[in-house]
Structure formats: C-alpha cells, structure tokens
N, CA, C and O atoms as a CHARMM CRD file, in Angstrom:
* protein
*
  264
    1    1 MET  N     -9.29000  -6.29900  24.77700 PROA 1      0.00000
    2    1 MET  CA    -8.00700  -6.92500  24.86300 PROA 1      0.00000
    3    1 MET  C     -8.09300  -8.28800  24.18700 PROA 1      0.00000
    4    1 MET  O     -9.05000  -9.03300  24.39800 PROA 1      0.00000
    5    2 ILE  N     -7.11100  -8.60200  23.39000 PROA 2      0.00000
    6    2 ILE  CA    -7.05900  -9.88700  22.70000 PROA 2      0.00000
    7    2 ILE  C     -6.19900 -10.83200  23.53200 PROA 2      0.00000
    8    2 ILE  O     -5.05800 -10.52600  23.87700 PROA 2      0.00000
    9    3 SER  N     -6.76800 -11.96500  23.83700 PROA 3      0.00000
   10    3 SER  CA    -6.04500 -12.93700  24.65900 PROA 3      0.00000
   11    3 SER  C     -5.16800 -13.83200  23.78200 PROA 3      0.00000
   12    3 SER  O     -5.29000 -13.83300  22.55700 PROA 3      0.00000
   13    4 HSD  N     -4.30400 -14.57400  24.41400 PROA 4      0.00000
   14    4 HSD  CA    -3.45900 -15.52600  23.69500 PROA 4      0.00000
   15    4 HSD  C     -4.33000 -16.57700  23.00900 PROA 4      0.00000
   16    4 HSD  O     -4.04500 -16.98600  21.88400 PROA 4      0.00000
   17    5 PHE  N     -5.38400 -17.00700  23.68400 PROA 5      0.00000
   18    5 PHE  CA    -6.29700 -17.99100  23.09500 PROA 5      0.00000
   19    5 PHE  C     -6.90700 -17.45900  21.80000 PROA 5      0.00000
   20    5 PHE  O     -7.02700 -18.19800  20.82400 PROA 5      0.00000
   21    6 ASN  N     -7.28800 -16.19600  21.78600 PROA 6      0.00000
   22    6 ASN  CA    -7.85800 -15.60300  20.57400 PROA 6      0.00000
   23    6 ASN  C     -6.84600 -15.59400  19.42900 PROA 6      0.00000
   24    6 ASN  O     -7.18700 -15.92900  18.29500 PROA 6      0.00000
   25    7 LEU  N     -5.62100 -15.21600  19.72000 PROA 7      0.00000
   26    7 LEU  CA    -4.59800 -15.18300  18.67100 PROA 7      0.00000
   27    7 LEU  C     -4.32300 -16.56800  18.11100 PROA 7      0.00000
   28    7 LEU  O     -4.05800 -16.71200  16.91700 PROA 7      0.00000
   29    8 VAL  N     -4.38200 -17.58100  18.95000 PROA 8      0.00000
   30    8 VAL  CA    -4.12000 -18.93800  18.50100 PROA 8      0.00000
   31    8 VAL  C     -5.31800 -19.50200  17.74700 PROA 8      0.00000
   32    8 VAL  O     -5.14100 -20.22300  16.76400 PROA 8      0.00000
   33    9 SER  N     -6.51900 -19.19200  18.18200 PROA 9      0.00000
   34    9 SER  CA    -7.70500 -19.79800  17.57900 PROA 9      0.00000
   35    9 SER  C     -8.14600 -19.12900  16.28500 PROA 9      0.00000
   36    9 SER  O     -8.79200 -19.77900  15.46300 PROA 9      0.00000
   37   10 ILE  N     -7.82700 -17.86700  16.07200 PROA 10     0.00000
   38   10 ILE  CA    -8.27500 -17.16500  14.86300 PROA 10     0.00000
   39   10 ILE  C     -7.72700 -17.81300  13.59300 PROA 10     0.00000
   40   10 ILE  O     -8.51700 -18.09900  12.69300 PROA 10     0.00000
   41   11 PRO  N     -6.41200 -18.06300  13.46400 PROA 11     0.00000
   42   11 PRO  CA    -5.94500 -18.71800  12.23200 PROA 11     0.00000
   43   11 PRO  C     -6.52700 -20.11400  12.05800 PROA 11     0.00000
   44   11 PRO  O     -6.84200 -20.51700  10.93900 PROA 11     0.00000
   45   12 PHE  N     -6.67200 -20.84400  13.13700 PROA 12     0.00000
   46   12 PHE  CA    -7.23400 -22.18800  13.04800 PROA 12     0.00000
   47   12 PHE  C     -8.66500 -22.14400  12.52700 PROA 12     0.00000
   48   12 PHE  O     -9.02100 -22.91900  11.64000 PROA 12     0.00000
   49   13 ASN  N     -9.47700 -21.26600  13.05500 PROA 13     0.00000
   50   13 ASN  CA   -10.87000 -21.15400  12.61300 PROA 13     0.00000
   51   13 ASN  C    -10.98000 -20.60300  11.20100 PROA 13     0.00000
   52   13 ASN  O    -11.86700 -21.00700  10.44900 PROA 13     0.00000
   53   14 ARG  N    -10.10900 -19.70200  10.83500 PROA 14     0.00000
   54   14 ARG  CA   -10.16900 -19.09200   9.50500 PROA 14     0.00000
   55   14 ARG  C     -9.82500 -20.09900   8.41400 PROA 14     0.00000
   56   14 ARG  O    -10.31700 -19.98200   7.29200 PROA 14     0.00000
   57   15 PHE  N     -8.99200 -21.07800   8.72400 PROA 15     0.00000
   58   15 PHE  CA    -8.57200 -22.03900   7.71500 PROA 15     0.00000
   59   15 PHE  C     -9.41900 -23.30000   7.70500 PROA 15     0.00000
   60   15 PHE  O     -9.08200 -24.25100   7.00000 PROA 15     0.00000
   61   16 CYS  N    -10.49100 -23.34100   8.45100 PROA 16     0.00000
   62   16 CYS  CA   -11.43500 -24.46100   8.41800 PROA 16     0.00000
   63   16 CYS  C    -12.55900 -24.11100   7.45100 PROA 16     0.00000
   64   16 CYS  O    -13.73000 -24.10800   7.82900 PROA 16     0.00000
   65   17 THR  N    -12.20700 -23.81900   6.22200 PROA 17     0.00000
   66   17 THR  CA   -13.17300 -23.42600   5.19900 PROA 17     0.00000
   67   17 THR  C    -13.05800 -24.38700   4.02000 PROA 17     0.00000
   68   17 THR  O    -12.08900 -25.14100   3.93900 PROA 17     0.00000
   69   18 PRO  N    -14.02300 -24.37600   3.10700 PROA 18     0.00000
   70   18 PRO  CA   -13.92600 -25.25500   1.93300 PROA 18     0.00000
   71   18 PRO  C    -12.68400 -24.99800   1.07600 PROA 18     0.00000
   72   18 PRO  O    -12.15500 -25.91900   0.45400 PROA 18     0.00000
   73   19 GLN  N    -12.22100 -23.75000   1.04300 PROA 19     0.00000
   74   19 GLN  CA   -11.02700 -23.41700   0.25900 PROA 19     0.00000
   75   19 GLN  C     -9.83200 -23.28900   1.18600 PROA 19     0.00000
   76   19 GLN  O     -9.17900 -22.24600   1.22600 PROA 19     0.00000
   77   20 ARG  N     -9.55300 -24.32500   1.91400 PROA 20     0.00000
   78   20 ARG  CA    -8.50100 -24.28900   2.92300 PROA 20     0.00000
   79   20 ARG  C     -7.12100 -24.20500   2.26500 PROA 20     0.00000
   80   20 ARG  O     -6.78800 -25.03300   1.41600 PROA 20     0.00000
   81   21 PRO  N     -6.32800 -23.22000   2.64800 PROA 21     0.00000
   82   21 PRO  CA    -4.95700 -23.14700   2.13700 PROA 21     0.00000
   83   21 PRO  C     -4.13200 -24.32800   2.65800 PROA 21     0.00000
   84   21 PRO  O     -4.42300 -24.88500   3.71700 PROA 21     0.00000
   85   22 VAL  N     -3.12200 -24.69100   1.91300 PROA 22     0.00000
   86   22 VAL  CA    -2.22700 -25.78500   2.30900 PROA 22     0.00000
   87   22 VAL  C     -0.79700 -25.26800   2.32200 PROA 22     0.00000
   88   22 VAL  O     -0.53700 -24.13300   1.92300 PROA 22     0.00000
   89   23 GLU  N      0.12400 -26.09900   2.77900 PROA 23     0.00000
   90   23 GLU  CA     1.50400 -25.63500   2.94800 PROA 23     0.00000
   91   23 GLU  C      2.19900 -25.32400   1.62800 PROA 23     0.00000
   92   23 GLU  O      3.21600 -24.63000   1.63100 PROA 23     0.00000
   93   24 ASP  N      1.68900 -25.81100   0.50400 PROA 24     0.00000
   94   24 ASP  CA     2.28800 -25.49400  -0.79700 PROA 24     0.00000
   95   24 ASP  C      1.88900 -24.11200  -1.30600 PROA 24     0.00000
   96   24 ASP  O      2.48400 -23.61200  -2.26100 PROA 24     0.00000
   97   25 ASP  N      0.90200 -23.49600  -0.68900 PROA 25     0.00000
   98   25 ASP  CA     0.46000 -22.16300  -1.09600 PROA 25     0.00000
   99   25 ASP  C      1.47100 -21.10500  -0.66400 PROA 25     0.00000
  100   25 ASP  O      2.25900 -21.31300   0.25800 PROA 25     0.00000
  101   26 VAL  N      1.42900 -19.98100  -1.34400 PROA 26     0.00000
  102   26 VAL  CA     2.28400 -18.84600  -1.00000 PROA 26     0.00000
  103   26 VAL  C      1.37700 -17.67700  -0.63000 PROA 26     0.00000
  104   26 VAL  O      0.49600 -17.30200  -1.40500 PROA 26     0.00000
  105   27 PHE  N      1.58800 -17.10700   0.54100 PROA 27     0.00000
  106   27 PHE  CA     0.81200 -15.96300   1.00100 PROA 27     0.00000
  107   27 PHE  C      1.48300 -14.68600   0.50700 PROA 27     0.00000
  108   27 PHE  O      2.69700 -14.53400   0.64300 PROA 27     0.00000
  109   28 LEU  N      0.71200 -13.77500  -0.06000 PROA 28     0.00000
  110   28 LEU  CA     1.20300 -12.45300  -0.42200 PROA 28     0.00000
  111   28 LEU  C      0.78500 -11.51900   0.70700 PROA 28     0.00000
  112   28 LEU  O     -0.36600 -11.08700   0.76900 PROA 28     0.00000
  113   29 SER  N      1.70300 -11.21600   1.57900 PROA 29     0.00000
  114   29 SER  CA     1.40600 -10.42800   2.78300 PROA 29     0.00000
  115   29 SER  C      1.63000  -8.95300   2.49600 PROA 29     0.00000
  116   29 SER  O      2.75900  -8.51600   2.27200 PROA 29     0.00000
  117   30 PHE  N      0.54800  -8.19500   2.50400 PROA 30     0.00000
  118   30 PHE  CA     0.64600  -6.76100   2.21800 PROA 30     0.00000
  119   30 PHE  C      0.05500  -5.90200   3.32200 PROA 30     0.00000
  120   30 PHE  O      0.15400  -4.67700   3.26400 PROA 30     0.00000
  121   31 LEU  N     -0.55400  -6.51500   4.32000 PROA 31     0.00000
  122   31 LEU  CA    -1.08500  -5.75200   5.44800 PROA 31     0.00000
  123   31 LEU  C     -0.02700  -5.64400   6.53400 PROA 31     0.00000
  124   31 LEU  O      0.79300  -6.55100   6.67700 PROA 31     0.00000
  125   32 PRO  N     -0.02100  -4.56800   7.29800 PROA 32     0.00000
  126   32 PRO  CA     0.97200  -4.44000   8.37500 PROA 32     0.00000
  127   32 PRO  C      0.72500  -5.47900   9.47400 PROA 32     0.00000
  128   32 PRO  O     -0.42100  -5.76400   9.82100 PROA 32     0.00000
  129   33 PHE  N      1.79200  -6.03100  10.00800 PROA 33     0.00000
  130   33 PHE  CA     1.68200  -7.05700  11.04200 PROA 33     0.00000
  131   33 PHE  C      1.29500  -6.47500  12.39900 PROA 33     0.00000
  132   33 PHE  O      0.97900  -7.22500  13.32200 PROA 33     0.00000
  133   34 ASN  N      1.31600  -5.16200  12.53200 PROA 34     0.00000
  134   34 ASN  CA     0.85200  -4.57200  13.79000 PROA 34     0.00000
  135   34 ASN  C     -0.66500  -4.39900  13.79000 PROA 34     0.00000
  136   34 ASN  O     -1.23200  -3.98200  14.79900 PROA 34     0.00000
  137   35 HSD  N     -1.33300  -4.71300  12.67800 PROA 35     0.00000
  138   35 HSD  CA    -2.79800  -4.72300  12.60100 PROA 35     0.00000
  139   35 HSD  C     -3.25800  -6.16600  12.80300 PROA 35     0.00000
  140   35 HSD  O     -2.58800  -7.09500  12.35200 PROA 35     0.00000
  141   36 ILE  N     -4.37900  -6.36300  13.46700 PROA 36     0.00000
  142   36 ILE  CA    -4.80500  -7.70400  13.84800 PROA 36     0.00000
  143   36 ILE  C     -5.02900  -8.61400  12.65200 PROA 36     0.00000
  144   36 ILE  O     -4.73200  -9.80700  12.72400 PROA 36     0.00000
  145   37 TYR  N     -5.54400  -8.07900  11.55700 PROA 37     0.00000
  146   37 TYR  CA    -5.78500  -8.93600  10.39100 PROA 37     0.00000
  147   37 TYR  C     -4.47800  -9.37700   9.74900 PROA 37     0.00000
  148   37 TYR  O     -4.33200 -10.54100   9.37400 PROA 37     0.00000
  149   38 GLY  N     -3.53300  -8.46300   9.62000 PROA 38     0.00000
  150   38 GLY  CA    -2.22800  -8.83300   9.07200 PROA 38     0.00000
  151   38 GLY  C     -1.49600  -9.81800   9.96700 PROA 38     0.00000
  152   38 GLY  O     -0.83100 -10.73100   9.47700 PROA 38     0.00000
  153   39 LEU  N     -1.61300  -9.64100  11.25500 PROA 39     0.00000
  154   39 LEU  CA    -0.94900 -10.53600  12.21100 PROA 39     0.00000
  155   39 LEU  C     -1.56600 -11.92900  12.19400 PROA 39     0.00000
  156   39 LEU  O     -0.85100 -12.92100  12.05500 PROA 39     0.00000
  157   40 THR  N     -2.88500 -12.01200  12.33300 PROA 40     0.00000
  158   40 THR  CA    -3.51200 -13.32100  12.48200 PROA 40     0.00000
  159   40 THR  C     -3.60300 -14.09200  11.17400 PROA 40     0.00000
  160   40 THR  O     -3.34000 -15.29400  11.15100 PROA 40     0.00000
  161   41 TYR  N     -3.96800 -13.42700  10.09200 PROA 41     0.00000
  162   41 TYR  CA    -4.15900 -14.16200   8.85000 PROA 41     0.00000
  163   41 TYR  C     -2.84700 -14.42300   8.13600 PROA 41     0.00000
  164   41 TYR  O     -2.52800 -15.56500   7.80500 PROA 41     0.00000
  165   42 PHE  N     -2.08900 -13.36600   7.90100 PROA 42     0.00000
  166   42 PHE  CA    -0.87900 -13.54100   7.11000 PROA 42     0.00000
  167   42 PHE  C      0.26600 -14.13700   7.91800 PROA 42     0.00000
  168   42 PHE  O      0.80600 -15.17700   7.54400 PROA 42     0.00000
  169   43 LEU  N      0.63600 -13.50500   9.00100 PROA 43     0.00000
  170   43 LEU  CA     1.80900 -13.96300   9.73700 PROA 43     0.00000
  171   43 LEU  C      1.53900 -15.27300  10.47000 PROA 43     0.00000
  172   43 LEU  O      2.22900 -16.26500  10.23900 PROA 43     0.00000
  173   44 CYS  N      0.54300 -15.28400  11.35000 PROA 44     0.00000
  174   44 CYS  CA     0.25500 -16.50000  12.11700 PROA 44     0.00000
  175   44 CYS  C     -0.29800 -17.60200  11.23600 PROA 44     0.00000
  176   44 CYS  O      0.00000 -18.77700  11.45100 PROA 44     0.00000
  177   45 GLY  N     -1.09900 -17.23900  10.24500 PROA 45     0.00000
  178   45 GLY  CA    -1.67400 -18.24200   9.35700 PROA 45     0.00000
  179   45 GLY  C     -0.63100 -18.96900   8.54300 PROA 45     0.00000
  180   45 GLY  O     -0.67400 -20.19300   8.42600 PROA 45     0.00000
  181   46 ALA  N      0.30800 -18.22900   7.97700 PROA 46     0.00000
  182   46 ALA  CA     1.36000 -18.86300   7.19100 PROA 46     0.00000
  183   46 ALA  C      2.25400 -19.73100   8.07900 PROA 46     0.00000
  184   46 ALA  O      2.67100 -20.81500   7.67200 PROA 46     0.00000
  185   47 ILE  N      2.54000 -19.26300   9.26600 PROA 47     0.00000
  186   47 ILE  CA     3.35700 -20.05200  10.18900 PROA 47     0.00000
  187   47 ILE  C      2.60400 -21.30900  10.61400 PROA 47     0.00000
  188   47 ILE  O      3.19300 -22.38800  10.68500 PROA 47     0.00000
  189   48 TYR  N      1.31700 -21.18000  10.89400 PROA 48     0.00000
  190   48 TYR  CA     0.49500 -22.31600  11.30600 PROA 48     0.00000
  191   48 TYR  C      0.49400 -23.40700  10.24000 PROA 48     0.00000
  192   48 TYR  O      0.58300 -24.59300  10.56000 PROA 48     0.00000
  193   49 LEU  N      0.39200 -23.00500   8.96600 PROA 49     0.00000
  194   49 LEU  CA     0.34900 -23.96700   7.87600 PROA 49     0.00000
  195   49 LEU  C      1.72700 -24.42600   7.42400 PROA 49     0.00000
  196   49 LEU  O      1.84900 -25.45300   6.75600 PROA 49     0.00000
  197   50 GLY  N      2.75400 -23.68400   7.77600 PROA 50     0.00000
  198   50 GLY  CA     4.08400 -23.98400   7.26200 PROA 50     0.00000
  199   50 GLY  C      4.24400 -23.51900   5.82700 PROA 50     0.00000
  200   50 GLY  O      5.09000 -24.03000   5.09300 PROA 50     0.00000
  201   51 ALA  N      3.43100 -22.55200   5.42700 PROA 51     0.00000
  202   51 ALA  CA     3.44200 -22.05400   4.04900 PROA 51     0.00000
  203   51 ALA  C      4.47500 -20.94500   3.89300 PROA 51     0.00000
  204   51 ALA  O      4.94000 -20.36400   4.87400 PROA 51     0.00000
  205   52 SER  N      4.82100 -20.66900   2.65200 PROA 52     0.00000
  206   52 SER  CA     5.73300 -19.56900   2.34500 PROA 52     0.00000
  207   52 SER  C      4.93900 -18.27500   2.27200 PROA 52     0.00000
  208   52 SER  O      3.72500 -18.28000   2.06800 PROA 52     0.00000
  209   53 GLN  N      5.65200 -17.16400   2.44600 PROA 53     0.00000
  210   53 GLN  CA     4.99100 -15.88400   2.27200 PROA 53     0.00000
  211   53 GLN  C      5.95200 -14.87500   1.67200 PROA 53     0.00000
  212   53 GLN  O      7.15200 -14.88000   1.94900 PROA 53     0.00000
  213   54 VAL  N      5.39200 -14.01500   0.84700 PROA 54     0.00000
  214   54 VAL  CA     6.11200 -12.90500   0.24900 PROA 54     0.00000
  215   54 VAL  C      5.59400 -11.65800   0.94700 PROA 54     0.00000
  216   54 VAL  O      4.39500 -11.38000   0.92700 PROA 54     0.00000
  217   55 ILE  N      6.48300 -10.92200   1.55300 PROA 55     0.00000
  218   55 ILE  CA     6.09400  -9.75200   2.33400 PROA 55     0.00000
  219   55 ILE  C      6.36000  -8.50000   1.51600 PROA 55     0.00000
  220   55 ILE  O      7.49100  -8.23800   1.10700 PROA 55     0.00000
  221   56 MET  N      5.29700  -7.72600   1.28100 PROA 56     0.00000
  222   56 MET  CA     5.41400  -6.46100   0.56200 PROA 56     0.00000
  223   56 MET  C      5.53900  -5.32200   1.56900 PROA 56     0.00000
  224   56 MET  O      4.82900  -5.30300   2.57400 PROA 56     0.00000
  225   57 ALA  N      6.41900  -4.39400   1.31200 PROA 57     0.00000
  226   57 ALA  CA     6.55700  -3.23300   2.18800 PROA 57     0.00000
  227   57 ALA  C      5.32100  -2.34000   2.10500 PROA 57     0.00000
  228   57 ALA  O      4.94000  -1.70000   3.08400 PROA 57     0.00000
  229   58 ARG  N      4.70800  -2.30600   0.94400 PROA 58     0.00000
  230   58 ARG  CA     3.51900  -1.49000   0.70000 PROA 58     0.00000
  231   58 ARG  C      2.74100  -2.15100  -0.43400 PROA 58     0.00000
  232   58 ARG  O      3.33500  -2.67900  -1.37400 PROA 58     0.00000
  233   59 PHE  N      1.41700  -2.12300  -0.34700 PROA 59     0.00000
  234   59 PHE  CA     0.60400  -2.73200  -1.40000 PROA 59     0.00000
  235   59 PHE  C      0.74400  -1.93900  -2.68200 PROA 59     0.00000
  236   59 PHE  O      0.60900  -0.71500  -2.69100 PROA 59     0.00000
  237   60 ASP  N      1.01800  -2.65000  -3.76500 PROA 60     0.00000
  238   60 ASP  CA     1.13600  -2.04800  -5.09700 PROA 60     0.00000
  239   60 ASP  C      0.36600  -2.93700  -6.07100 PROA 60     0.00000
  240   60 ASP  O      0.79700  -4.05100  -6.36800 PROA 60     0.00000
  241   61 ALA  N     -0.76100  -2.45200  -6.56400 PROA 61     0.00000
  242   61 ALA  CA    -1.61900  -3.24300  -7.43500 PROA 61     0.00000
  243   61 ALA  C     -0.90200  -3.67500  -8.70800 PROA 61     0.00000
  244   61 ALA  O     -1.15200  -4.77400  -9.20200 PROA 61     0.00000
  245   62 ARG  N     -0.03500  -2.85700  -9.24200 PROA 62     0.00000
  246   62 ARG  CA     0.68200  -3.22200 -10.47200 PROA 62     0.00000
  247   62 ARG  C      1.62000  -4.38800 -10.24000 PROA 62     0.00000
  248   62 ARG  O      1.74600  -5.25600 -11.10300 PROA 62     0.00000
  249   63 LYS  N      2.27800  -4.42700  -9.09600 PROA 63     0.00000
  250   63 LYS  CA     3.17300  -5.54900  -8.79900 PROA 63     0.00000
  251   63 LYS  C      2.38000  -6.81900  -8.52600 PROA 63     0.00000
  252   63 LYS  O      2.81400  -7.91600  -8.87800 PROA 63     0.00000
  253   64 VAL  N      1.21800  -6.67100  -7.89800 PROA 64     0.00000
  254   64 VAL  CA     0.40600  -7.84700  -7.57600 PROA 64     0.00000
  255   64 VAL  C     -0.18800  -8.45700  -8.84600 PROA 64     0.00000
  256   64 VAL  O     -0.16800  -9.67600  -9.01700 PROA 64     0.00000
  257   65 CYS  N     -0.70800  -7.62800  -9.72200 PROA 65     0.00000
  258   65 CYS  CA    -1.38700  -8.12200 -10.92500 PROA 65     0.00000
  259   65 CYS  C     -0.43700  -8.37300 -12.09600 PROA 65     0.00000
  260   65 CYS  O     -0.79800  -9.06700 -13.04600 PROA 65     0.00000
  261   66 GLY  N      0.75100  -7.82500 -12.03500 PROA 66     0.00000
  262   66 GLY  CA     1.66200  -7.92600 -13.18600 PROA 66     0.00000
  263   66 GLY  C      2.63800  -9.01300 -13.14400 PROA 66     0.00000
  264   66 GLY  O      3.43500  -9.16400 -14.07000 PROA 66     0.00000
C-alpha cells in the first residue's frame, strides 16, 4: 500500500538531482496516470514544480520525435 507520505515524497526526491527540472520546463506525459510512475513523476511532479505538461492519449514515437 502506498501512503500519502510516499506520494508526496517521491516527486520531491526525484527532482533533487543534478538535472533538476524547473517550472519553465514542459513535461511530455505519455504514461497513464493510474500507474504509479505516471502519477508521481508526470502528474504530481509537474504540479509540484508548477511546470506545464502536454498529455498524450497514447505514446507515438513519430509525434514525439517529429
């Protein structure tokens, strides 16, 4: 079971890296938000930073690279 503390601390710990994202960055969210990685990194992470995000309904490599 994932506690509220875990959900809050995961984005904070993930962004304490040398390549820390900032609020001017744009997140390309392609993972489902019902999966823990999509929820904590993309959704909660972008909200935590105040960053923008582009939400894809499904990952498409041609749209991402083109």
